[in-house]
C-alpha positions as semicolon CSV with decimal commas, in nm:
position;residue;x (nm);y (nm);z (nm)
1;X;0,000;0,000;0,000
2;X;0,297;0,232;0,040
3;X;0,374;0,473;-0,243
4;X;0,707;0,641;-0,289
5;X;0,699;1,017;-0,336
6;X;0,874;0,978;-0,672
7;X;0,617;0,731;-0,801
8;X;0,333;0,946;-0,672
9;X;0,462;1,265;-0,830
10;X;0,517;1,083;-1,157
11;X;0,155;0,973;-1,162
12;X;0,000;1,288;-1,020
13;X;0,032;1,481;-1,346
14;X;-0,169;1,214;-1,520
15;X;-0,425;1,228;-1,240
16;X;-0,452;1,605;-1,273
17;X;-0,498;1,570;-1,647
18;X;-0,773;1,316;-1,592
19;X;-0,944;1,553;-1,352
20;X;-0,964;1,810;-1,628
21;X;-1,173;1,557;-1,824
22;X;-1,401;1,496;-1,526
23;X;-1,563;1,826;-1,425
24;X;-1,799;1,644;-1,193
25;X;-1,497;1,600;-0,962
26;X;-1,459;1,977;-0,928
27;X;-1,786;2,051;-0,749
28;X;-1,855;2,147;-0,391
29;X;-1,879;1,927;-0,085
30;X;-2,211;1,893;0,095
31;X;-2,351;1,634;0,333
32;X;-2,674;1,442;0,340
33;X;-2,895;1,402;0,643
34;X;-2,677;1,122;0,779
35;X;-2,367;1,342;0,766
36;X;-2,240;1,139;0,468
37;X;-2,026;1,348;0,232
38;X;-2,172;1,382;-0,117
39;X;-2,064;1,586;-0,418
40;X;-2,269;1,857;-0,586
41;X;-2,229;1,994;-0,936
42;X;-2,221;2,372;-0,899
43;X;-1,861;2,421;-1,010
44;X;-1,720;2,503;-0,665
45;X;-1,413;2,334;-0,512
46;X;-1,461;1,971;-0,430
47;X;-1,247;1,736;-0,225
48;X;-1,490;1,445;-0,198
49;X;-1,343;1,141;-0,371
50;X;-1,559;0,830;-0,404
51;X;-1,764;0,940;-0,104
52;X;-1,467;1,024;0,121
53;X;-1,438;1,389;0,225
54;X;-1,075;1,499;0,229
55;X;-1,038;1,825;0,418
56;X;-0,781;1,991;0,637
57;X;-0,752;2,148;0,975
58;X;-0,663;2,508;0,903
59;X;-0,375;2,470;1,153
60;X;-0,199;2,321;0,850
61;X;-0,161;2,680;0,723
62;X;-0,026;2,823;1,049
63;X;0,293;2,937;0,871
64;X;0,089;3,142;0,622
65;X;-0,096;3,471;0,673
66;X;-0,417;3,402;0,866
67;X;-0,775;3,525;0,855
68;X;-1,090;3,380;0,701
69;X;-1,027;3,551;0,368
70;X;-0,689;3,377;0,340
71;X;-0,839;3,044;0,448
72;X;-1,086;3,069;0,160
73;X;-0,800;3,153;-0,077
74;X;-0,598;2,852;0,041
75;X;-0,899;2,623;0,007
76;X;-0,947;2,731;-0,352
77;X;-0,578;2,684;-0,432
78;X;-0,576;2,332;-0,288
79;X;-0,924;2,229;-0,404
80;X;-1,042;2,171;-0,047
81;X;-1,409;2,212;0,030
82;X;-1,434;2,110;0,395
83;X;-1,230;2,226;0,694
84;X;-1,179;2,201;1,066
85;X;-1,166;2,575;1,125
86;X;-0,931;2,713;1,389
87;X;-1,124;2,966;1,595
88;X;-0,860;3,242;1,576
89;X;-0,925;3,286;1,203
90;X;-1,301;3,290;1,256
91;X;-1,295;3,524;1,555
92;X;-1,068;3,771;1,375
93;X;-1,331;3,787;1,099
94;X;-1,602;3,837;1,361
95;X;-1,415;4,132;1,516
96;X;-1,267;4,002;1,841
97;X;-1,066;4,266;2,035
98;X;-0,701;4,271;1,934
99;X;-0,468;4,100;2,178
100;X;-0,179;4,304;2,322
101;X;0,034;3,994;2,384
102;X;0,233;4,005;2,060
103;X;0,336;4,364;2,125
104;X;0,411;4,299;2,493
105;X;0,629;3,998;2,412
106;X;0,810;4,196;2,140
107;X;0,878;4,472;2,393
108;X;1,012;4,212;2,637
109;X;1,245;4,067;2,374
110;X;1,377;4,411;2,288
111;X;1,423;4,498;2,655
112;X;1,611;4,177;2,731
113;X;1,829;4,217;2,423
114;X;1,919;4,573;2,524
115;X;2,005;4,464;2,879
116;X;2,220;4,167;2,771
117;X;2,594;4,215;2,830
118;X;2,803;4,279;2,522
119;X;3,022;3,974;2,453
120;X;3,396;4,017;2,477
121;X;3,579;4,057;2,146
122;X;3,620;3,722;1,976
123;X;3,355;3,552;2,191
124;X;3,016;3,456;2,047
125;X;2,693;3,583;2,197
126;X;2,470;3,356;2,405
127;X;2,583;3,092;2,652
128;X;2,921;2,920;2,675
129;X;3,062;2,835;2,334
130;X;2,784;3,028;2,164
131;X;2,511;2,799;2,301
132;X;2,173;2,957;2,375
133;X;2,172;3,145;2,703
134;X;1,922;3,100;2,985
135;X;1,563;3,084;2,867
136;X;1,631;2,944;2,520
137;X;1,780;3,069;2,193
138;X;1,918;3,419;2,232
139;X;1,874;3,396;2,608
140;X;1,507;3,509;2,592
141;X;1,312;3,446;2,913
142;X;0,937;3,475;2,943
143;X;0,900;3,808;3,118
144;X;0,743;3,900;3,446
145;X;0,487;4,155;3,334
146;X;0,497;4,506;3,469
147;X;0,187;4,620;3,659
148;X;0,086;4,826;3,356
149;X;0,125;4,529;3,120
150;X;-0,065;4,297;3,353
151;X;-0,347;4,552;3,377
152;X;-0,359;4,568;2,998
153;X;-0,374;4,189;2,974
154;X;-0,647;4,168;3,237
155;X;-0,852;4,432;3,055
156;X;-0,811;4,243;2,728
157;X;-0,931;3,919;2,888
158;X;-1,236;4,096;3,032
159;X;-1,308;4,262;2,697
160;X;-1,292;3,926;2,516
161;X;-1,536;3,766;2,761
162;X;-1,777;4,058;2,719
163;X;-1,741;4,044;2,341
164;X;-1,817;3,672;2,337
165;X;-2,119;3,713;2,565
166;X;-2,259;3,979;2,331
167;X;-2,151;3,837;1,996
168;X;-2,328;3,988;1,696
169;X;-2,486;3,683;1,536
170;X;-2,536;3,875;1,212
171;X;-2,157;3,871;1,175
172;X;-2,157;3,494;1,229
173;X;-2,425;3,458;0,963
174;X;-2,208;3,666;0,729
175;X;-1,910;3,437;0,795
176;X;-2,122;3,130;0,722
177;X;-2,251;3,287;0,400
178;X;-1,896;3,379;0,298
179;X;-1,787;3,016;0,325
180;X;-2,105;2,890;0,158
181;X;-2,065;3,128;-0,134
182;X;-1,717;2,989;-0,189
183;X;-1,821;2,624;-0,161
184;X;-1,650;2,560;0,173
185;X;-1,796;2,379;0,473
186;X;-1,662;2,421;0,827
187;X;-1,747;2,079;0,970
188;X;-1,575;2,155;1,304
189;X;-1,475;2,476;1,478
190;X;-1,175;2,428;1,709
191;X;-1,247;2,669;1,993
192;X;-1,081;2,445;2,256
193;X;-1,314;2,592;2,523
194;X;-1,270;2,323;2,790
195;X;-1,108;2,566;3,036
196;X;-1,346;2,855;2,964
197;X;-1,634;2,968;3,184
198;X;-1,988;2,856;3,101
199;X;-2,085;3,175;2,917
200;X;-1,793;3,138;2,678
201;X;-1,851;2,765;2,624
202;X;-2,211;2,850;2,537
203;X;-2,080;3,109;2,292
204;X;-1,854;2,850;2,126
205;X;-2,137;2,607;2,061
206;X;-2,382;2,879;1,959
207;X;-2,137;3,008;1,699
208;X;-2,047;2,658;1,578
209;X;-2,417;2,583;1,534
210;X;-2,465;2,902;1,332
211;X;-2,163;2,810;1,119
212;X;-2,322;2,477;1,028
213;X;-2,053;2,275;1,204
214;X;-2,100;1,930;1,353
215;X;-1,945;2,041;1,677
216;X;-1,663;2,204;1,871
217;X;-1,326;2,036;1,923
218;X;-1,077;2,031;2,209
219;X;-0,803;1,805;2,344
220;X;-0,890;1,466;2,493
221;X;-0,965;1,480;2,865
222;X;-1,254;1,391;3,091
223;X;-1,281;1,728;3,266
224;X;-1,332;1,917;2,939
225;X;-1,584;1,657;2,824
226;X;-1,788;1,707;3,141
227;X;-1,787;2,084;3,093
228;X;-1,862;2,081;2,720
229;X;-2,115;1,796;2,693
230;X;-2,415;1,985;2,837
231;X;-2,369;2,261;2,580
232;X;-2,326;2,010;2,298
233;X;-2,655;1,852;2,408
234;X;-2,823;2,193;2,430
235;X;-2,733;2,285;2,071
236;X;-2,767;1,939;1,917
237;X;-2,394;1,927;1,836
238;X;-2,094;1,719;1,939
239;X;-1,814;1,791;2,182
240;X;-1,529;1,647;1,978
241;X;-1,196;1,539;2,130
242;X;-0,854;1,506;1,968
243;X;-0,579;1,271;2,085
244;X;-0,203;1,297;2,090
245;X;-0,001;1,014;2,251
246;X;-0,258;0,899;2,509
247;X;-0,315;0,558;2,350
248;X;0,049;0,462;2,398
249;X;-0,010;0,477;2,773
250;X;-0,372;0,359;2,782
251;X;-0,521;0,166;2,488
252;X;-0,869;0,265;2,608
253;X;-0,792;0,630;2,680
254;X;-1,104;0,760;2,505
255;X;-1,352;0,536;2,685
256;X;-1,397;0,752;3,000
257;X;-1,438;1,058;2,776
258;X;-1,700;0,896;2,553
259;X;-1,884;0,767;2,860
260;X;-1,964;1,124;2,969
261;X;-2,242;1,170;2,714
262;X;-2,366;1,048;2,374
263;X;-2,295;1,405;2,262
264;X;-1,921;1,343;2,307
265;X;-1,733;1,227;1,997
266;X;-1,381;1,186;1,863
267;X;-1,149;1,367;1,629
268;X;-0,921;1,065;1,598
269;X;-0,563;1,154;1,507
270;X;-0,457;0,842;1,321
271;X;-0,102;0,969;1,275
272;X;-0,038;1,031;1,643
273;X;-0,197;0,695;1,718
274;X;0,025;0,505;1,475
275;X;0,341;0,699;1,555
276;X;0,312;0,642;1,929
277;X;0,174;0,285;1,936
278;X;0,272;0,122;1,604
279;X;-0,081;-0,017;1,582
280;X;-0,296;0,005;1,271
281;X;-0,547;0,292;1,308
282;X;-0,813;0,077;1,145
283;X;-0,864;-0,107;1,473
284;X;-0,974;0,219;1,636
285;X;-1,186;0,326;1,338
286;X;-1,361;-0,011;1,335
287;X;-1,429;0,001;1,710
288;X;-1,536;0,365;1,739
289;X;-1,658;0,455;1,390
290;X;-2,000;0,559;1,519
291;X;-1,836;0,803;1,762
292;X;-1,577;0,949;1,521
293;X;-1,666;1,274;1,345
294;X;-1,329;1,326;1,182
295;X;-0,982;1,180;1,146
296;X;-0,653;1,367;1,122
297;X;-0,434;1,205;0,860
298;X;-0,058;1,239;0,822
299;X;0,242;1,018;0,751
300;X;0,470;0,914;1,037
301;X;0,741;0,671;1,133
302;X;0,653;0,409;1,391
303;X;0,754;0,413;1,758
304;X;1,047;0,176;1,706
305;X;1,190;0,321;1,386
306;X;1,551;0,427;1,425
307;X;1,696;0,683;1,430
308;X;1,372;0,882;1,404
309;X;1,083;0,717;1,590
310;X;0,739;0,878;1,575
311;X;0,844;1,151;1,333
312;X;0,628;1,335;1,079
313;X;0,715;1,252;0,719
314;X;0,633;1,370;0,369
315;X;0,337;1,160;0,259
316;X;0,463;0,834;0,110
317;X;0,796;0,844;0,292
318;X;0,674;0,724;0,632
319;X;0,520;0,402;0,759
320;X;0,166;0,512;0,838
321;X;-0,079;0,294;0,636
322;X;-0,242;0,593;0,470
323;X;-0,387;0,410;0,172
324;X;-0,520;0,129;0,387
325;X;-0,697;0,372;0,620
326;X;-0,852;0,583;0,342
327;X;-0,965;0,280;0,143
328;X;-1,115;0,124;0,455
329;X;-1,330;0,433;0,513
330;X;-1,429;0,432;0,147
331;X;-1,525;0,064;0,149
332;X;-1,720;0,092;0,475
333;X;-1,888;0,414;0,357
334;X;-1,833;0,568;0,698
335;X;-1,945;0,935;0,719
336;X;-1,610;1,042;0,863
337;X;-1,424;1,354;0,751
338;X;-1,056;1,285;0,676
339;X;-0,857;1,598;0,750
340;X;-0,499;1,660;0,644
341;X;-0,288;1,791;0,930
342;X;0,035;1,919;0,778
343;X;0,311;1,873;1,036
344;X;0,615;1,762;0,839
345;X;0,889;2,013;0,761
346;X;0,809;2,243;0,470
347;X;1,118;2,312;0,264
348;X;1,219;2,672;0,185
349;X;1,128;2,630;-0,181
350;X;0,772;2,529;-0,098
351;X;0,498;2,648;0,136
352;X;0,213;2,501;0,338
353;X;-0,048;2,562;0,068
354;X;0,156;2,377;-0,196
355;X;0,220;2,088;0,043
356;X;-0,147;2,054;0,140
357;X;-0,235;2,049;-0,230
358;X;0,016;1,765;-0,281
359;X;-0,148;1,577;0,006
360;X;-0,492;1,627;-0,151
361;X;-0,367;1,488;-0,481
362;X;-0,207;1,196;-0,298
363;X;-0,541;1,114;-0,128
364;X;-0,726;1,154;-0,458
365;X;-0,493;0,906;-0,627
366;X;-0,560;0,651;-0,352
367;X;-0,936;0,693;-0,348
368;X;-1,008;0,727;-0,720
């Protein structure tokens, strides 16, 4: 099932040419009443291949300029029609107050750099032998905020809570229409609200509902599930939880989380699962398919691979059974979104949009 990158790239041009002869493959992604991805024929971007919705978490584009307008641009460039939308891009579009943290941290860096002793002639800056000084590269240490800075941060946090409590739902409707008009579905909004107060958790689910999402995602833990589940139930959505390495320590790590409520579901990261356990992700998909809303897909080495265990790889160069997983979902007709999470190193001559597009074409070749 493995494909070398060279073989894939050699075939991808033929696949792209074939796509030009099949305009029905270039339509938008929608879902039927059972949340099963289906293709439409209105000429908008489509990343549904033989019934399998290939999307991406917009975290994949973290190295690129953000904002909902750019997300739409990247979706069009990659042909993606369904996304797990990071909340920072959505909230910026909705008009959240601007955070002072970037400026405060920049001021701290400048202050620490100015206060650092000048190295003696012939000696490198930093720690002994030119190594990074205390606090990391360049000797930067997370600052203790001045009273004025802390007051500014506290005011910002209060302003954000007030803004969320009083969100203008017309702006949310405009964001939903903007995605709809461009043929893009936000199937999950990643607010990660498990440590928020109840008013803000309510806001997260209210906005996700208005955006047409299936639910709100966070990181796998029982406490967040208990806080989020009542709001998921209230809005008829799912509280969706993403794993990292938990299954390497506990093969049944998700069971206590799922037991909280039928409204709790999984965003199963198949790459993290394989990289940390060496087990085939299909065993988890088979067992929990009715509780999985989406899967993060990536290529990885296994936990025992030397010298680089559990490392992200260019698709086709790792050991993750990508083709087996995607074909299994296709054959079973499971209504599970398969989202690219770009985590391997992007070379200087490329960028995250180009790499996500390569991943989309790789998935298309497997599924078509």
